[in-house]
C-alpha positions as CSV (number, residue, x, y, z in Angstrom):
1,M,-15.5,-1.3,-22.0
2,K,-12.9,1.4,-21.7
3,K,-9.4,0.2,-22.3
4,S,-6.8,1.2,-19.7
5,L,-3.7,3.0,-20.9
6,T,-1.6,1.4,-18.3
7,A,-1.6,-2.3,-17.5
8,R,-2.0,-3.4,-13.9
9,A,-1.7,-6.8,-12.4
10,P,-5.1,-8.5,-11.8
11,G,-6.5,-7.6,-8.5
12,M,-4.6,-4.4,-8.2
13,T,-6.3,-1.0,-7.6
14,Q,-4.7,2.4,-8.4
15,I,-5.1,5.1,-5.7
16,S,-4.0,8.6,-5.4
17,I,-2.7,10.2,-2.2
18,S,-1.1,13.5,-1.3
19,L,2.1,13.5,0.7
20,P,4.5,16.2,1.9
21,A,7.3,16.6,-0.6
22,E,9.9,15.9,2.1
23,L,8.2,12.5,2.8
24,V,8.2,11.7,-0.9
25,G,11.9,12.4,-1.1
26,K,12.5,10.0,1.8
27,I,10.3,7.3,0.2
28,D,12.2,7.7,-3.1
29,T,15.6,7.4,-1.3
30,M,14.5,4.3,0.6
31,A,12.9,2.7,-2.5
32,A,16.1,3.3,-4.5
33,A,18.2,1.7,-1.8
34,E,16.1,-1.4,-2.2
35,N,16.1,-1.2,-6.0
36,R,12.3,-0.7,-6.1
37,N,10.0,1.9,-7.6
38,R,8.0,4.2,-5.4
39,S,4.7,2.3,-5.9
40,N,6.2,-1.1,-5.1
41,F,8.0,0.3,-2.0
42,I,4.8,1.9,-0.6
43,A,2.6,-1.1,-1.4
44,N,5.1,-3.6,0.3
45,T,5.7,-1.3,3.3
46,L,1.9,-1.0,3.9
47,L,1.5,-4.8,3.4
48,E,4.1,-5.4,6.1
49,L,2.6,-2.8,8.4
50,S,-0.9,-4.5,8.0
51,R,0.6,-7.9,8.9
52,R,2.0,-6.5,12.2
53,H,-0.9,-4.4,13.2
54,P,-3.0,-6.1,15.9
55,R,-6.3,-5.0,14.4
56,F,-5.4,-6.8,11.2
57,D,-4.4,-10.2,12.6
58,A,-6.9,-13.0,12.3
59,H,-8.7,-12.0,15.5
60,G,-8.6,-8.3,14.7
61,A,-10.0,-8.9,11.2
62,A,-12.9,-10.8,12.8
63,Q,-13.4,-8.0,15.3
64,M,-13.4,-5.4,12.6
65,A,-16.1,-7.3,10.7
66,T,-18.2,-7.5,13.9
67,D,-17.7,-3.8,14.4
68,G,-18.9,-3.1,10.9
69,L,-15.5,-1.7,9.8
């Protein structure tokens, strides 16, 4: 088994995305204001967004499964 060079918490998956430089600057500013790193800030922001999104509440998740999404 290939050994990872960087340790991640169990259950975590690394992804790669491309963002406009201006947006990355804003993300870094907001993350620094909350004393977080970029990855933690993005992950927590997306988690909060998913909790508030109607398609991701308990009913929405069931509907997505029914829809095959």
